[in-house]
C-alpha positions in Angstrom: 90.1 131.9 84.2 93.4 131.8 82.4 94.5 128.4 81.0 98.2 127.7 81.6 100.6 124.9 80.9 101.7 122.9 84.0 105.4 123.7 83.4 104.6 127.4 84.2 103.3 126.4 87.7 105.1 125.4 90.9 102.6 123.6 93.2 103.0 123.4 97.0 104.1 120.0 98.3 101.9 120.4 101.4 98.9 122.5 102.3 98.4 123.7 105.9 95.0 123.2 107.5 94.3 126.9 107.0 95.1 126.6 103.3 92.9 123.5 102.9 90.0 125.2 104.7 90.5 128.4 102.6 90.5 126.4 99.4 87.4 124.5 100.4 85.7 127.8 101.3 86.6 129.2 97.9 85.3 126.2 96.1 82.1 126.3 98.2 81.4 129.9 97.0 82.7 129.2 93.5 80.2 126.4 92.9 77.3 128.6 94.2 77.2 127.8 98.0 75.0 124.7 97.6 72.5 124.2 100.4 73.6 120.6 101.1 77.2 121.8 101.7 80.4 121.3 99.8 81.2 117.8 101.1 77.8 116.4 99.9 77.7 118.4 96.6 81.4 118.1 95.7 83.2 115.5 97.8 86.9 116.3 98.0 89.9 114.4 99.4 93.3 116.0 100.4 96.2 114.2 98.8 100.0 114.9 98.6 100.8 112.6 95.6 103.3 114.6 93.5 101.9 117.8 95.0 99.3 118.8 97.5 95.7 119.2 96.3 92.0 118.7 97.1 90.9 116.1 94.6 87.4 115.2 93.6 86.7 111.8 95.1 86.4 108.7 92.8 82.9 108.4 91.3 82.0 112.0 91.8 81.8 114.3 88.8 81.6 118.1 88.6 81.2 119.7 85.2 82.5 123.2 84.5 82.0 125.1 81.2 79.6 122.4 79.9 82.3 119.9 78.9 85.1 120.0 81.4 85.4 117.9 84.5 86.9 119.3 87.7 89.7 117.0 89.0 91.3 119.0 91.7 92.1 122.4 93.2 95.4 123.5 94.6 97.6 126.4 95.5 100.9 127.4 93.9 104.0 128.5 95.7 103.0 132.0 94.6 99.6 131.5 96.4 97.5 131.3 93.3 94.5 129.1 93.3 94.6 126.6 90.4 91.9 124.3 89.1 92.9 121.1 87.4 90.3 119.8 84.9 89.9 117.3 82.1 88.8 119.0 78.8 86.5 117.4 76.2 89.4 115.3 74.9 90.2 114.0 78.5 93.4 116.1 78.5 94.4 117.5 81.8 94.5 121.4 81.8 95.0 124.0 84.5 93.4 127.3 85.1 94.6 130.1 87.5 91.6 131.7 89.2 92.1 135.4 89.3 91.3 137.7 92.2 88.6 139.3 90.0 86.9 136.0 89.5 87.0 135.4 93.3 85.5 138.8 94.0 82.7 138.3 91.4 81.3 135.3 93.4 
C-alpha cells in the first residue's frame, strides 16, 4: 500500500450502491473472508459527511499492520480504493490500494 497525503486525493461525494457493494466485497476479501461475514467481523456504515465512505462503526476496532486502526474505506474520483487509518500517533493517514494488492488476495 502506498501512503499518500490527503491533498493528493479527490474523494467521491456519493457512492452508488454498486460502488458500496464492490467496496464491501473488496474489504471482505482483504480481511481474509471471515466465516462470520463482514458485517459481523467489521461493521461498516455508509456516510456522506465531507465525502462518501464506508466507516468503521463506533466501538468497533480493526487493526492493520500491528498498530494502525482502520477508520474507513472509500473511492477516489479516479476510482482508486483508499483506506483511511489512524497510525500509532493517532494521526489520520491514507493508503491507496494497488491493483496488485487486490489481485494477491
